[in-house]
VOGU-3710 file (C-alpha; in Angstrom, 3 decimals, decimal comma):
1> mkacllcgsr> 19,042/-18,534/-13,799  15,623/-17,083/-13,114  13,909/-14,519/-15,305  12,840/-10,976/-14,415  9,120/-11,000/-13,616  8,582/-7,763/-15,534  10,639/-7,998/-18,719  11,656/-11,663/-18,847  15,408/-11,061/-19,033  17,694/-13,435/-17,143
11> lrqeipladl> 18,606/-12,560/-13,583  22,105/-12,849/-12,203  22,254/-13,221/-8,451  25,225/-11,128/-7,363  26,314/-10,615/-3,754  27,486/-7,061/-2,987  30,941/-6,985/-1,345  29,595/-5,289/1,781  27,011/-8,046/2,230  29,647/-10,689/1,632
21> irltplqkra> 31,855/-9,219/4,387  28,897/-9,023/6,800  27,749/-12,529/5,784  24,347/-11,047/4,949  21,922/-13,652/3,538  21,498/-13,433/-0,220  18,332/-11,547/-1,137  16,503/-13,166/-4,026  15,790/-10,651/-6,743  12,494/-10,760/-8,600
31> iceacsatfs> 13,274/-8,152/-11,260  16,361/-6,989/-13,126  18,290/-3,806/-12,382  16,931/-2,100/-15,514  13,318/-2,660/-14,460  14,096/-1,733/-10,866  15,506/1,604/-12,033  12,174/2,568/-13,630  10,502/2,837/-10,216  10,928/6,069/-8,268
41> alnllptcss> 11,636/5,436/-4,566  10,394/8,172/-2,235  12,734/7,586/0,706  15,392/10,022/-0,578  12,966/12,617/-1,980  11,124/15,487/-0,253  7,615/14,254/0,549  4,479/15,522/2,240  4,725/14,814/5,965  1,047/13,789/6,072
51> cgrrrtndms> 0,408/11,626/3,001  3,856/10,778/1,624  3,442/12,277/-1,850  6,475/13,689/-3,644  6,750/17,441/-3,072  7,719/19,924/-5,744  9,433/23,233/-4,981  6,143/25,157/-5,009  4,227/22,660/-2,855  3,399/23,302/0,784
61> dpcydclrwe> 3,949/20,811/3,573  1,416/19,374/4,320  0,429/19,311/0,642  -2,756/20,960/-0,647  -4,674/17,671/-0,586  -3,903/17,154/3,095  -4,708/20,778/3,907  -8,124/20,245/2,302  -8,698/17,194/4,501  -7,812/19,240/7,577
71> kdgqfkfins> -10,056/22,105/6,451  -12,941/19,658/6,102  -12,501/18,759/9,754  -10,986/15,353/9,135  -8,864/13,758/11,848  -5,096/13,948/11,586  -3,923/10,992/9,529  -0,358/10,218/8,457  0,555/7,939/5,584  3,978/6,915/4,307
81> amyeynpamk> 4,669/5,476/0,870  7,571/3,605/-0,707  7,282/4,661/-4,354  5,885/7,416/-6,512  2,968/6,426/-8,738  4,897/6,999/-11,966  4,344/5,311/-15,371  6,320/2,219/-14,321  4,206/1,783/-11,198  1,015/2,390/-13,161
91> dymkrykfag> 1,988/-0,363/-15,605  2,880/-2,664/-12,708  -0,526/-2,129/-11,103  -2,240/-2,746/-14,422  -0,527/-6,107/-14,756  -0,702/-7,129/-11,091  -4,176/-5,924/-10,130  -6,245/-5,678/-13,261  -4,664/-8,418/-15,372  -4,418/-10,574/-12,242
101> dyrlrkvfsd> -0,787/-11,684/-12,521  -0,335/-12,943/-8,961  3,358/-13,690/-9,516  4,026/-9,948/-9,499  3,421/-9,740/-5,744  7,034/-10,929/-5,524  8,313/-7,683/-7,088  7,777/-5,736/-3,852  6,810/-8,212/-1,116  10,365/-8,602/0,216
111> qiheqlkkqs> 10,903/-4,832/0,313  7,616/-4,335/2,126  8,596/-7,023/4,635  11,854/-5,190/5,349  9,859/-2,029/6,048  7,303/-3,727/8,277  9,222/-6,433/10,150  10,162/-4,104/13,009  6,640/-2,732/13,366  5,062/-3,075/16,793
121> aiivpipvgk> 1,712/-1,919/15,391  -0,968/-4,364/14,279  -0,871/-4,584/10,485  -4,312/-4,353/8,888  -4,708/-4,694/5,091  -7,368/-2,822/3,132  -9,860/-5,490/1,994  -11,401/-6,028/-1,437  -14,950/-7,131/-2,196  -16,097/-10,671/-2,890
131> dtvatrgfnq> -16,748/-9,771/-6,517  -13,152/-8,608/-6,918  -11,792/-11,799/-5,397  -14,069/-13,850/-7,650  -12,860/-11,988/-10,740  -9,193/-11,399/-9,915  -8,690/-14,374/-7,641  -6,854/-12,517/-4,861  -6,552/-9,387/-2,738  -3,589/-7,464/-4,134
141> vtgllendry> -2,770/-5,989/-0,705  -2,536/-9,279/1,184  -0,511/-10,593/-1,743  2,091/-7,908/-1,044  2,011/-8,901/2,639  2,763/-12,583/2,033  5,831/-12,399/4,309  4,090/-10,513/7,117  1,589/-11,269/9,842  -1,566/-9,222/9,568
151> lnllsvrfdk> -5,077/-9,005/10,990  -8,135/-9,255/8,745  -10,163/-6,652/10,597  -12,284/-5,080/7,859  -14,623/-6,315/5,156  -16,270/-4,595/2,197  -19,929/-3,722/2,761  -21,020/-3,897/-0,866  -20,585/-6,986/-3,037  -20,799/-5,164/-6,346
161> kairqsaknr> -19,009/-2,045/-7,558  -20,751/0,001/-10,247  -17,391/1,533/-11,207  -14,011/0,306/-10,028  -12,021/2,756/-7,876  -9,288/3,352/-10,440  -11,873/4,546/-12,971  -13,391/7,169/-10,657  -12,360/10,824/-10,712  -11,271/12,667/-7,585
171> qsrllldqpf> -14,726/14,114/-6,867  -16,388/10,694/-7,101  -13,809/9,238/-4,721  -14,279/12,051/-2,196  -18,056/11,472/-2,165  -17,602/7,761/-1,535  -19,846/6,355/1,212  -18,221/4,313/3,973  -17,297/1,143/2,036  -16,085/-0,923/5,000
181> emiesqknqv> -17,360/-2,545/8,151  -15,630/-4,134/11,106  -15,402/-7,896/11,491  -16,956/-8,098/14,947  -14,990/-11,144/16,075  -11,700/-9,229/15,547  -12,784/-5,824/16,826  -11,431/-6,120/20,374  -7,930/-6,956/19,145  -7,217/-3,315/18,206
191> knravllvdd> -8,549/-1,666/21,358  -5,790/0,553/22,836  -3,328/-0,722/20,230  -1,404/1,023/17,462  -2,627/0,038/13,993  -0,903/0,336/10,627  -3,273/0,264/7,658  -1,690/-1,085/4,476  -2,906/-0,423/0,924  -1,374/-0,646/-2,528
201> vyttgttirh> -1,932/2,945/-3,741  -2,853/6,186/-1,977  -4,704/8,369/-4,502  -7,044/10,868/-2,819  -6,797/9,216/0,596  -10,552/8,627/0,824  -10,440/4,827/0,997  -7,721/4,517/3,615  -9,234/7,324/5,710  -12,609/5,571/5,748
211> aaaliqqaga> -10,860/2,482/7,087  -8,899/4,523/9,630  -12,071/6,178/10,928  -13,662/2,797/11,671  -10,566/1,576/13,478  -10,397/4,741/15,553  -14,035/4,248/16,525  -13,124/0,727/17,657  -10,788/2,246/20,256  -7,361/1,947/18,637
221> asvkgftlar> -4,657/4,027/20,320  -3,416/5,292/16,933  -3,949/4,600/13,237  -1,410/5,334/10,505  -1,146/4,334/6,860  1,491/2,637/4,723  1,174/2,253/0,963  3,342/0,842/-1,782  2,709/3,873/-3,980  1,564/7,481/-3,731
//
């Protein structure tokens, strides 16, 4: 038996009766049920219709963050997310991204594939800089997309980051200069096409909106976002 990638406990591969009746292929599990239960899925919760964040009873729709984007004259941008950025997700990102445990891509890659496999839009991952790849060894977004076809359309303009994104406060993120540029050889592939931008976490929305703006300028018919967490 395999071990849970998060806690190390042994995994039992059980086939639900409904799947057995339908002869559904067995889905390989990467984590145990206990670890899975610590993540908060957003699909059954009230969320902001623009950015996908979990809405509380006193929150407007769109949420106050999205209303601020609209007030600033930003283009209409819609993002959907799979999970809330709760303590379990924060710990996962710490281990996957910052500790560089590439095995942990398997925790969500199959779920992401199920969400994206029927997409007719071109899937474009948010890139990371060369310094990040040199240090971490991989792009955490393309790791999550290991089962999906995607287009490397964007690159990072700056090789070095003075402060990593996760360490910046909201104001610093909002003042971020355009960090991306188009890969010219791929630019024509998105003209008049729908594009789905994929990132790991939507925080303020600045990073993914910068990417979306470039793709719109390249002539895409539409640009939406999809993130693992919000």
